[in-house]
N, C-alpha and C positions, 0 to 999 in steps of 0.2 A: 494481587489479593488472592490468597490461597483459599480454596473451598474443598470441603469433603466431597469426593466423587460420589459416595452413597447419597449424600444430601442432594447433589445435582441431579442424579438419576431419579430420585424420588420425586423431585419437583417436576422434572421433565415428564415422567409418567402421569403425574396428576394433571398437569396442564395439557398434556396431549389428550387425555381423556375428556377434558373440558372442550377442546377444539373439535374432537371427533363427534361429540354430541351436538355440535352446532351445525346449522346448514352452511353450505359452502359460501364463502364471501372472500373479499380481497382487501389487502392492506391499501391504505391511501398514500398517494405521493411517494411511491416506493420503487426502488430499483430491484427488479426481479433477480433472485438468487439462482440464476440458470442462464442458458444460452440467450434467453430473451433480454438479459441485462447487458449483453455485449455492446460496447461502444455507447453505453449510457454513462454520462459523467455526473453532473449535478442531478439530484433526484428531480423527476419531471413535475411540472405544475399541473398535469392532467390528474384529476382527482382519483380515478380508479373506482374502488367500491364505495358504496353508501354506508353510512354509520347508523346502526340501530341500537347497539349496546356495546359495552366493553367486551372486547374479544382478545384472546391470547393466541398467538401463532407460534408454533414450535418448528424450527428448521435446523439444519445441520450441514456440515461439510466434512468430507473424508478424503484423504489423499495418501497415496503410497507410491514410492519411487523404487525402481531397480536401477542401481548406480554402478557404472563401470568406468571409473576415472583413474588416471595415473597422474602423479605429481612429482616434481623435482625442484631442486635449487642448487646454488653454487656450493653450499656447505655440505650437501649430501647428508643431511641429518633429519630426514623425514621418515615417518612410519610408512610401512608398505601397505598399499591399499589393494583390496581385492574387489571382486564383483559380487554384489549381494543386494538384498532389500534393505532399505532404510527403515527406521522406526516410523510406523504409520502415524499420521497426525489427524486430529479431529477437532471440530468446533461445535459448540452448542449455541444456536441463535434463538433468542426469545424476542419477539416483536409484539407489542401490545397496542391496539387501537383504543385509546383512552376516551376520545371524543371526536367529533367531526373535525378533521384537519389537525388532530393532536395525536402524535405517535411516539412510543418509547421503544428504543432498541437496546439490547444487551447481548454482548458476545463473550463467551467463555472458551478459552483454549482448554479442551479436555486432555489433549496430549500434544506436545510440541517438542521440537528439538531442544530448545533452551529450558522449557518447563515441562517435564513429563508428568507432573501432577496438574490437576485442574487449576486454572488461573484465569481470573477475570481480565480480559483484554480491555474492556471499557464499555461505555454506553452513552446514549444521548437522548434528549427530548427534542423532537422536531415539530415545529408549529407552522402549519400552512393556512389555518383559519383561526379566527378569534371569536367564533360564535359561542364558545363556552363562557365568554364574558357577557356578551349580549348578542342576540340574533342579528346577523348582518353587520356586526361591528367591524369597521374599516375594511369591508369586502373589496372596495375599489383599490386599496393598497395591497391586500393579501392575495389578490388575483395574480400578482407578479412577485410576491415577496415570501421568503422562507426564513424563519428564525430557528437557529439550532444552538443548544446549550448542552454541555456534558463534559465527561472525562473520556475522550476518545480521539480518534484521528481527526485532524482539522484539514480544511481544504486549501492547502498550498500546492500549486502545480496540478498537472493532469496525470502525471506518471502514477500516482497512487491509485488511480482508478483502474489501471491495467496490471497491477502487481498481484502476487499471491499473498493473501493474508492468512498465514499458517495453512490450514487445510482448504481454505477457499481459494482454489487455484483455477476455477473455471473461466475467469476473465483473462488470465495470462496465457498468451499463445505459446510461451516457452516455459521452462522449469525454474530458472533462477530469476531473481529480481535485478534491478539495475545496480551498477557498481556503487554509485553514491545514491543510496536508497532513502529518499526524502519521505520519511514516515515516522510519526511520533504520536503518542497518546498523552495529551496534556489537558488540564482544565481550560475550557475555551467557551467562547460565545461568538457566533458569527451571523451576519445578515447577508442573504443571497437575494438578488433581484434578477429575474429573467423576463425579458419582454421583446417580442419580435426578433428572436435570435441573438439579442444582446445580453451579455452577462456581466454583472458587477457584484463583487464580494468584498466585504470588509470584516475583519475579525480580530480577536484579542485572546491570547492565552497567558497563563502565568509563567510560561517558560520552563516548566519543570515536568519531568517524567515521574520522579518519585516525590510524593507529596509529604511535606513536613512543616510544622509551625515553629520548629526549633530555630533559634537565631544564635549564631556565634560570630566570632570576630571576622570570619571570612564570608559572611552572608551579605550579599548586596542584591536582593531580589529586584528584578526588573521585569515588567511585562513584555511579551512579544507581540508585535503588530504585524498583521499579514493581510493580503488582499489579492484580488484577481480581477482583471478586465479582459473581455473577449467577445468573440462573435461565433455563433454556431448556426449555420444556415443549410437547410436542405434546398439546394438551388433548383433541382428538378428530380425526377424519379430516380435518376441514376447517380447524381452527384451531390455529395455532402462536403461542406468545408467548415472547419473549425480552427480558430487561432486564438490562443489565450496567452496572457503574460501575468505572472504572479510574483509577489515579493514577500519577504520575511525579514523582520528587523528586530534584533534584541541587543541592548547595550550593557547587559549585566555580565559579570565575570563568573557568577555561579549559577546563572540561568541561561537558557537559549542554546545550550550545547547539544541538545538531543535531536535536532532536526534530522540528522543522518544516523542516529543511533538509538532510536526509540522503539524498535521492534523487539518485543519480548519473545517472539517465536524462534528466532535464529535463522541463519542462512540456509539455503536449500541444498547446497553442495556439502555433503557430510565428510568431516575429518580431513578436508584438504589442508595442506600446509601445516599439518600437526607434527610437532617435533617428536623425536624419539623419546626424549626425556622432558616431561612437562605436560600440563593439561592442554586439551584442545580448546580452540576458540570457536564457540558456537556460531559466531558471526563471520567466520572467515570467508573470503571471496568478495566481501564488500569493503568499501573504503570510507572511513569517517574522518573528516578533517579535524574534528574536535575543536573547532574555533570557538573562542569566547568573543563577545561583542560582535556578533555575526550579522552580516548583511547578505541575503541570498536573493537571486532572481532566476526565474525559470520561464522559458518561452516554449510553447508546445503547439506545433502545427499538426492537424489531423485532416486527412483527405481520404474519402472513400468514393471510388468510381466503379459502379457495379460491384464486381467481386474483388477489385484491387484496392488495397488499403495501405496507407502510410501514416506512421506516427513518429514524431520526432521530439527530441529534447535538446535545447540549448540552455545551459545552466551555468551560472557563475556564483561562487560563494567566496566572500572575503572576510578578513579579520580587520580590526582597527589598527591604525598606525601604532598605537600604544602597545598592542599585543603582537606586533611583528609584521603587520601589513601583508600577511599571506593571502594567497588566492588560488582557487582551483576552478577549472572549467570542465564541465561534463558535456559530452556530445553523444547523442544516440540517434540512430536511424533504424526504423523497423518497417520492412516491406512484406506484406502478406498477400496471398491470393486465395480467396475463399470460393469454393465451387461446390457443385451438387445442387439438387433440387431445392434445398433449404440452406445452402451454404454450410452444410454439415462437415465438409472437409476443408482443410487449408494447408498450404505450404508457404514457407517464408524464411526470412533471415533477419537478424538484428546485429548491428555493430555498435559497440559502446566503448567510449574512451573517457578517461579522467587524466587531466594533466595540470600540474601547478606546483607551488611551493608552500611549505608550512610557514616560512618567513621569507620576506623579500630578500634578505641577506644570504639565503641558501645558494650554494654555488651551481646547483643544477635542478631541473624540474623532476618531480616524480611523475612517472607515466605508467598507466595501467590500461590494458585493452582487453576486450572480450568479444568473441564472435560466437553467435548461436545460429545454427541452421537446423530446421526441423519442420514438423508438421503435426497435424492432429485430426481427430475424428470425433465429432459429437455423436455418440451412439444413440442417445436421446437428448432432449434439451437439458437434462440434468446430469448426464454422464459423459465424460470426455476422456480420451486416451491420447497422450502426446509422446512423441519420440524426438529427441534432439541430439545433435553433436555440438559440443561446446569446447572452446579453447580460450583460456585466460592467461595473459602474460604480464609480468612485472618488469618493465623494460629499463627504466632509469631511476636514479635518485635514491637508491638504497645502498648504505655502506656495506663494507665487506663482511661484517659480522651479523648483518640483518638476515633473518629467515627469508626475507623477500628478495634478497640479492640473487638475480638470475632465476627467480622462481617462475613456475608455470604449472598449470594443470589442465588436462583435457581428457575427453572421452565421451561416452554415449550414456544417455539417461532415458529411461522410460517412466512415464508417470500416468497413473489412473486416478481420476478425481470425480467425486460425486457432490453435488450441491443441490439443496432443495429448501 
């Protein structure tokens, strides 16, 4: 959804003035948009601030990278890349506390790789209390339950909690997102239950990134069903353990194809694998199976012992037999060590692979791998600087005329990001 930048800035100035005139307060049931939000997955059931009246909170994200990457392929038909700054990216975040336990979120990409004009990413309504219906209404249930409705990212898997969302890069220890990037903004509704470290989620989307009521001969709209089961326990002062399993299911041939292609911001590595003749692909570096009638599963272990932190992905996505019975498996392991008085520094690495076939009849597997090694410094809880070396290779499964045949790109990236 396009918006006038002047309109957005006017609204931001107006609402910022409203907030500044108010006494300091906090959003309820909210993941902080700062270092304090690290390793927070589902929004907490701790209330946070008290509600006295409707309040509007303005926040933002800004990110800028210096990129020094080389690329090549067997066809030797790629543009030459130099070392320079990328286009800065920015988000405008508007959060409104509408009532006790009732909160609205809206995020707009003010500048992004794929949309350098202002573009609404999405928004949602989150309900943690039902007192606006009647005082104390279903409090025994709402102590553990969260209801979320909107046109925004939905909660499939845990990887989306650690990725960069355009300029909101403060939760991502590296600069790029995962190769198979499970992130989409669709019309959805979900129910989340959290009790004594146990997590259960069930949700429904309409399976579409781009919304339309137009029906034609190729339309077979089908809803997408998703969910998550898991455990998240702080076993003692030093050790936290989390393990979740998620699923996503869509049987339509014109819906459900956006799970790995729903990010309107674009990939973080700029102009990689861009041919000499032809337009660049804003999402290059990622892999989207583009399966129809999709079934996906993602398992995510997370362990933090003192400053040592591990996050993993074991993911499988398949097509129906009717559509070719293709399947891809994604593996990722991320090991970090956070140190300093407030764990403001970290070092670590991530290894990510995707392997599989578009159709079961294909003669060989496609295989892509990426290695990230780097570290970062939280200058304050709202400002981070990251440095990484990355190497991505397209190893198998691409024919001799494909731009990906023998392709690879590698180099060094520096990113500075601010979130508040």
